[in-house]
Structure formats: structure tokens, C-alpha cells
N, C-alpha and C positions, 0 to 999 in steps of 0.2 A: 156502882161506879159513877164518878161525878162526870160533868160535861167536859169535852177536851178543850183546853184552852188554845185559842187560835194562836199560831205562831206568826209573829211579826217577820215581815219580809225583809230580807237582807238588804235589798237594794241593788244587788249585783246581778247583772244579766250578761250573757255572752251569745255570740253569733255562731252559726254553724251554716253549712251550705243549703239548709232547709228552713231556718227561721231564727228566732230569738228565744232563749231559754234562761229560765231564772236559775240562780245557783244560791246555795245556802251560805256560802263565803267564797271568796277568791280561791282558797286552795282546792275547791271542788271544781273549778273550771278546767275542762279537759285541754290537754295540749293539742295545738294544731301545727302541722308543717309550715315552715316559713315559705311564702310565695310572694313574688313581685307585687308591690302594692297596687298595680293596675289590675292584678287578677284576684286580690284578696277580697273577702267579705269584711267590709270596713265602712264606717260613716266617711263619706267624701264631701258632704256640704250640709248646710242648714238653710232654712228660709221659713219665712212666714207666708202661707199660702191661704189667701182669702181669710185671713185673721187666725189661721191655725198653725201653730209651730210644727215644723216637720224636718225629719232627717232624711237625706238621700243615702241609702246603704248600697254600695257597689255590690253587684251580683245578686241582690236580693230584691230591692224595691224601695218604696218610699214609706216610712213610718210616720203617721201622723199622731200627734200627742194626745188627742182626744179632749174631752171636757168633762165637767161634772155629769152630763147626760150621755157621753159617748165615750166608750173605752179606746185606748189606744189601738191602732190597726196597722197592719202591714198590707201594702197594695203593691202588686207585681205583676209582671207580665214576661214569661220565659222568653219569648221572642226578641226581647230587648235586652233583658239584663243577664241572662245566662252566658252569652258570648261577647258582650261588649263592655267596655269600662264606663260606668257612670260617673261622669266628671263633675257636673254640677246642675244647679237650677237656674233657669231663666223665667222671670215673671214680668209680664208687661201687660197693661190694659186689662186686668182681670184674667189673663190667661197664663198658664204655667207650663213650660216644657222642660224636659231634661236633655243635657248634652251628652252625647254618647260618641264614643270611638273604640277602635279595637287596635291593641298593640301587637302588630305582627312579630316584633322582636321577642316578646315574652309568651307569644301564643304558644299552646301545647301542641297544636296542629303545624305540620310542616307546610312549606309552600308560602304563597302570597297571602296577604290579609283579606278575608273575605268580608264583603259587605261594605257600606259606607254611610252608615246611619250619622247623621249630624243631630237631629232633634227628634223627639218623640213628644207629642203633646200629653198632658195629664189632665184628667177630667175630674175635679174634685166631687161632682155629683154622684158619681158611682166608683170612684177610685180606679177607673180604666185608663187605658193609654191609647192615644189616637194615631192618626196616619203619622208616617214618618217623612223627614226632610233628609234627602240623601245628596252625595257630592254632585251626581250628574244634574240634579235640579238647578245647580247654580254654574254649570258648565264646566265641572271638573271631572277628571277621570274617575271611573267607578271605583277604583280601589283607593282613592284619596281618603285619607283619615283626618278629621278635624281635631288635632291634638291640643289646641287651645282655643277659646272663644272668650273674649272679654269685652266689656263696655268701658271705655275710658272718656269721660266727659259726655258728649253727645254723640260719640262715634263707636262702632263695633270694630273689633280686630279679630282676625281668625288666622291661625297657622295650620296649613294642611301638608301631610306628609304622604308622599308615594313612594313604594318600594316595588321595583319591577326589574327583573334581570340583574339581580345583585346590585342595584343602583338606587340610591335614595335621592329623591328632589323634594324641596319644600316650597310650598307657595304661600305667599303672605297676602292677605286681603284686608282692605278698609271699606266700610260701608255705613249706610246711615240707619238701615232697618233691617232686623233680622225677621223674615217672613214666618208667620205663624204656621205650623204644620198643616192646620186646617185649611189654608188658603191653597195648598197644592191642588190642582196642577197650575194655578197661577204664579208661575214661576218668575221670581225677581223682576218684575216690571218696573219697580221703583228704584230711584236713587242709584244709578250705576255703580258697580263694583270697581274699585281702584286697587291695582296691584302694587305692592310696596317691596322696596329692596329690603335685605336682611336687616341692614343697619337702620333703616326708617321704621321698620316693624319694632325693633328692639327698643328704639327710643320712644316709640308711642305707648308701649305697654309697660314701661318702668314703673314700678310701685310709687304711689304717692308719698311724699314727706309727711311724717305725722303732724307737722305743723299745719297742714292742710285737712286735717282729720276733723270731724263734726265736734263742735265746742263741748258737746256732752261727754265725748271720750276724752277729750284733752283735759277737761275738769277732772274727771275720774281718776285719771292716770297722773295727776299733777305732781304727787308726792314720789313718783319713781326719779331715783337719782339720774342726772343727765348722763353720766357715764355709762348707764345701762342700756345696751342695744336691744331693741325687739322688733318683731314683725307681726303685724295682725291682720287676720283675714276677717273682714267685717261684713255683716248682713244687717238688713233693716227691711221693714214693709215697704220703704219707699225706693230701695234699690233694686234694680233689674237683674243684677248679679252681684256676686260677692266682689268687694273691693279690698285691695291690699295696701296698708299704710306701714312705712317703716320708720324707725327712729334710730340713727346712728349713735354709736358709742364706742368705747374701747373695750367692753366685754364682749364675749361671744353672744351672738344674737339669741334671744329667748322667743320662741314661737307662741302664738296665742291667736284666740278667736274672741270676737266681739260682736255685740248686738247693741243697737240703739233705736230708740223710738221717742215719741213725743213724751211718753210717760216714764220710761225707765231705760237705764243703761247697764251693761254688764261686760266684763272681760274675764276670760279664762285662760290662763297661761298653762303651758305643757306640765309644769311641776305641781298644778293643782291650786295655786293662788287664784282666788276668785274675788274680783272687784266688783262691787254692786251698789248702784244708786236706784233704790225702788221708787223714788219720787223726785223727779227733777226739780219740780217747783219747790220743794223744800230744801234741796241742795245736800242732802245726807248722804254720805259715803261710808261703805262698809268694806272690810277685807275678810274674807273666809277662807280657811284652809281645808281643802278636800283631803280625804285619806290619801296618805303618801303610798305611791305604787312602788313596786320592786324594780330594781335596776333593769333598764331596757324598755320600760314601760312609760307612755306618756298619755296625758289628756289631750283631746283634740277639739272637735266641735261640741257645741252644746245649745240646748234650747230650754227656755222657762215655760211652764205652764202652771198657772195658779201659784201655789206656794211650793212648787217643785222644781228642781233643778235636775235636768238629765244631762250627763256629762258622758261624751263618748271617749273610751280610753282604746289604746292598742299597744301591742308588743312590737318593737321595732328593731330591725337589724340591717344597716345600710339602706338598700332599696327594697328590702323585704319586709313582710308583715306576718306576725304569727297569731297569737290569740287576740281577739278583739270583743268589744262589747260596750255595755252602758252602765253607769252607775246613777242610781236615782237617789236623791237626798232631799229632806224636807228643808227649806230655808228656815232658819229659826225664827220663833214668834218675835214680832216687835221690829223686824227690819223688813217686812215684806211691803 
């Protein structure tokens, strides 16, 4: 008998409650019950962590893309990920943290929301997670959940939700600096916290108009017709959190995610249209079409690693999510 011929990987992967699995083709991916997106195993954010592209996977952990010398890896901590919603990355001054909260409305457990984790530090040296920051650390009730945390310009904005005795209260805060979890118990001794009204908070966290987006992104998408409305969640090595930019139009808004750096820029829209500029200095722009997904499925976040594109996909139904996973494809030679 001759040697077995190595089978080329399909590039399709799916998530389960225990990890990431390869599929021979999309048809092989098992069905999953629809769950609220806050509870589903799905990619919720992307970032560059000390030069390494990474996905934040809700209910699982952080997947780092690896390098020629290091394979991809999944880093997790059950005490944080199993019962909390992993909402997004925060990176600052070489440190990385994860924003968590718990949705008591969608929780499978009856009663009040338990826990009040806001941030958990992530150590790139060993893939572990550090001490947590909680609502009481900044003077709020223990059951308060930080359902939104954004940096707009030089200021941070947070929305906290507290459900007690069949009553829901919201608190909106503005502050200059998010304390690193490792600084606990040195609780908020800097730049006092300012409470905002509902209207002031909403005005402060409005998405930026796309005309204010980095020039690399505006140049990359300059051929999109003006009547096309879209919204982009943008990450970059220089941003501390994801920023959102919107472009008004007369069409239904198309969702997308974007990345920019000094070297390259890329945008992936939900339908699989991928705009790519691999060398900003040369000014070349390309449009690739990812495999068409079945009805009810969309592409979401993505990362670039070497000559590979890793695109997250998910099955959506209103506020619920079914099957989820990743598609890995090689960027064609000549446009890398």
C-alpha cells in the first residue's frame, strides 16, 4: 500500500461548550439550540494583544492566533467565562483586560443576578487571568452589572444596571481612567467619577460618523456608493477598545468589522465582502468574496495572521444565536 495522502483542511471550524472543532465541510457542523447572544458561545470581540491577533469568545476564553513558531491556543478560566458574558477587550499601557457582565434577564437561574465582575486582567505571559474589578470597588451595589463600557475620545463611559425587587435602575458614569485589575485594592483614587443623566450618556456614546474614521479606512471604502448605509466596529493596535463608525444612507444598514494599522487595513462585512489594503504605502486595494453563507448566517469579527484570514460566523435569529464558528482562508498570493 502506498502512503496516505494528507487531506487538506476545509478551513471550517465550529464552537461547542467545550472548545473549537474542525469540520470537514459546513454541512457536517452539528446543530445547536438557539440561545440569547449574551449566553451563546460566539466571538464577541477582536484585538491585537502585544502584537498577537486574538478573538474573545463568549463563554469560552481568548483564542490567540499563534505564529510560525507558536500554534493557536485557547486560554480560559471557568470562574469568569462560564457564568458571565464576555463583552469586549480593553488594552492600555501594555495591559489587557476583559469586560464582563451577567444578564439576569437571560440567566437560566432564577432570582437576582449574581456577581458583579467588571474586568478581569489577562496575562499574555502564561494565558492566565488576574484579579477582578467589581462594582463595589467603585462604590456601586454588589449586584450592579456593567452592561456597557466604552472609551470615546479621552473619556470612559459606563452603564450599570441593577435589578432588585422587580425594579430596574440604571447608573451612567463618566471617568478618565479605568483602573487596572492588578491595582486592586487601590480603588479609584484618580480622576473622580462623574454621574451622567440618561440623555447626557446617550449623547456621549453615539457612534462616530464615518467621515471621522481613520483615513486608511475612508480610502479603502471610498468606492462604496453614498446611498449605502453601514456600521463598522473598528479595532487597532492603538485603540484601547473597539470604536464604532456609521455612514448614513438610504439603504438598510450593513454591519461590518474593521482593522487598521500603519501597515494594513481591512474590512469584513456581514455578507462576506472583504476589503483589503495589504500595504498602505503602495495604496493598493482589493475586494475578496468569502464563501456565501446560508440564509440566517452572517460573518462578524475577523483577524489577520500572516497570509491567513480568520473570520467568525454565526447563525442569527432576532436576539438569539445558534451555530457559531470560524472560517480560515488563505489570502491569495500576490495581494498579501
